[in-house]
C-alpha positions in Angstrom: 88.2 83.3 125.0 88.1 85.4 121.9 86.6 83.6 118.8 86.4 85.7 115.7 83.5 85.0 113.4 84.4 85.6 109.7 81.3 86.0 107.7 82.0 84.1 104.5 80.6 83.9 101.0 80.4 87.7 100.5 84.0 88.0 99.4 87.0 86.7 97.6 89.4 87.9 100.2 88.5 85.6 103.1 91.8 83.9 102.8 93.9 87.0 103.4 91.7 88.1 106.3 91.8 84.7 107.9 95.6 84.5 107.4 96.1 87.9 109.1 94.0 86.7 112.1 95.9 83.4 112.2 99.1 85.4 112.3 97.8 87.2 115.4 97.2 83.9 117.0 93.4 84.2 117.0 90.8 81.5 116.7 88.7 82.0 113.6 85.2 80.5 112.8 83.9 80.8 109.2 80.3 81.9 109.4 77.8 80.3 107.0 74.6 80.3 109.1 73.1 82.5 111.7 73.3 79.9 114.5 77.1 80.2 114.5 77.0 83.9 115.5 76.3 83.1 119.1 79.6 81.3 119.4 81.7 84.3 118.5 83.0 87.1 120.7 83.7 89.3 117.6 82.4 89.4 114.0 84.2 90.6 110.8 82.3 91.2 107.6 85.0 91.5 104.8 84.1 92.1 101.2 85.3 92.4 97.6 82.6 92.6 94.9 79.3 94.3 94.3 76.9 95.6 97.0 74.0 93.7 95.5 75.7 90.3 95.5 76.9 90.9 99.1 73.3 91.6 100.3 72.0 88.7 98.3 74.4 86.4 100.1 73.4 87.7 103.5 69.7 87.3 102.7 70.2 83.8 101.3 71.8 82.6 104.5 69.3 84.5 106.8 72.1 86.6 108.2 70.7 90.2 107.8 68.6 90.3 110.9 71.1 88.1 112.7 73.8 90.7 112.2 71.5 93.5 113.3 70.7 91.6 116.5 74.4 90.9 117.1 75.0 94.6 116.9 72.1 95.3 119.4 73.6 92.7 121.8 76.9 94.6 121.8 79.0 92.2 119.8 82.0 94.1 118.3 81.5 94.0 114.5 84.0 95.2 111.9 83.2 95.7 108.2 86.0 95.8 105.7 85.7 97.5 102.3 82.4 96.2 100.8 81.6 94.9 104.3 81.6 98.5 105.6 79.5 99.6 102.7 76.9 96.9 103.5 76.3 98.7 106.8 74.9 101.7 104.9 71.2 102.6 104.3 71.5 102.1 100.5 73.9 101.8 97.6 73.7 103.2 94.1 76.0 100.6 92.7 74.3 98.9 89.7 70.9 100.4 90.7 69.5 101.2 94.1 69.9 98.5 96.7 69.1 98.5 100.5 71.8 97.7 103.0 71.9 96.6 106.6 70.9 100.2 107.7 73.2 100.3 110.6 74.7 103.7 109.6 72.8 106.6 108.1 75.2 107.0 105.2 74.5 106.2 101.5 77.1 104.5 99.2 77.9 106.4 96.1 80.4 106.2 93.2 83.6 108.1 93.6 83.7 111.3 91.5 86.3 113.8 90.8 86.6 117.0 88.7 90.1 115.9 87.8 89.9 114.3 84.3 92.9 112.2 85.0 91.2 110.5 88.0 90.9 106.7 87.5 88.6 104.1 88.9 88.9 101.9 90.9 90.8 103.9 93.4 93.7 101.5 94.1 96.8 101.9 96.2 98.3 103.2 99.4 96.8 106.3 100.9 97.4 108.2 104.2 94.4 108.3 106.5 93.7 111.4 108.5 92.2 111.1 112.0 88.9 113.0 112.3 87.8 111.7 115.7 89.1 109.5 118.5 88.8 105.8 117.7 89.4 102.6 119.5 90.6 101.0 116.2 93.4 103.5 115.8 95.0 103.2 119.2 98.8 103.5 118.7 98.4 104.2 115.0 99.6 107.7 114.0 97.8 110.2 111.9 98.7 110.0 108.2 99.6 106.3 108.5 99.2 104.5 105.1 96.6 101.8 104.4 95.8 99.9 101.2 92.6 100.8 99.3 90.8 99.3 96.3 87.3 100.5 95.6 85.1 102.6 93.3 82.3 103.3 95.8 82.4 104.8 99.2 80.2 106.2 102.0 78.6 109.5 101.2 79.8 112.7 102.9 78.4 113.0 106.4 79.9 114.2 109.7 78.4 111.6 112.0 80.4 108.6 113.1 83.4 109.4 110.8 86.7 108.6 112.5 89.1 109.0 109.6 89.3 110.2 106.0 91.6 109.9 103.0 91.9 111.7 99.7 91.0 110.6 96.1 92.6 113.3 94.1 91.2 116.5 95.6 88.1 114.7 97.1 87.8 113.7 100.8 86.7 110.1 101.2 85.4 108.6 104.4 88.0 105.9 105.4 86.5 104.7 108.6 83.4 105.0 110.8 82.5 103.9 114.3 79.3 103.7 116.3 79.3 102.0 119.7 80.4 98.4 118.9 80.1 98.8 115.1 83.2 99.6 113.1 83.8 100.0 109.4 87.0 100.6 107.3 87.0 101.3 103.6 90.6 100.1 103.3 92.0 96.6 103.7 93.8 96.2 107.0 94.7 92.6 106.1 96.8 94.0 103.2 98.2 97.0 105.1 101.1 95.4 106.8 102.2 96.7 110.2 99.4 99.2 110.8 96.8 96.9 109.4 97.7 94.2 111.8 97.7 96.7 114.6 94.2 97.8 113.7 93.0 94.2 113.7 94.6 93.6 117.1 92.9 96.7 118.4 89.6 95.4 117.2 89.9 92.0 118.8 90.9 93.7 122.1 87.5 95.4 122.2 85.5 93.5 124.7 
């Protein structure tokens, strides 16, 4: 039976993610300590806030190595927004801070040559498929998802499955490596296609 572990304390949007999973009829376990991870078939690391505070929470609850080991065991793991960023090597948000180092990317502040560009980047954006992905099964190219962020994965070709645009700049919208998945947007706030993406994730065995 599928039990979705929702890693808590990193974020203020646990309620909306939990509600979306409840709507899909899934059993959710709020994770506060590493011993709970073994009871979960899938893990979701959501996030709203700063990179540093997110990593501090994981360290405080001894979850950093536990998440890395869950990845090595083959447990499907999904990072949402800040959760995806925490998978990176390092972030430049409010100084240099090390991440979980599960992807080779760095996290950098969004930049644009367009002087009218505003941060954070908030709103509905089309995503463009860059590579086949289990997460986007049945979801068309240029489907819209909801974004709110000021930082993103640095440009790199490896593991990127979709992109979007911030003014003229291409932004990495999703990444995938074996059983590890990350989305910069918020599927729990993205209506039909967001729910479809979450359903695709939990159907990954």
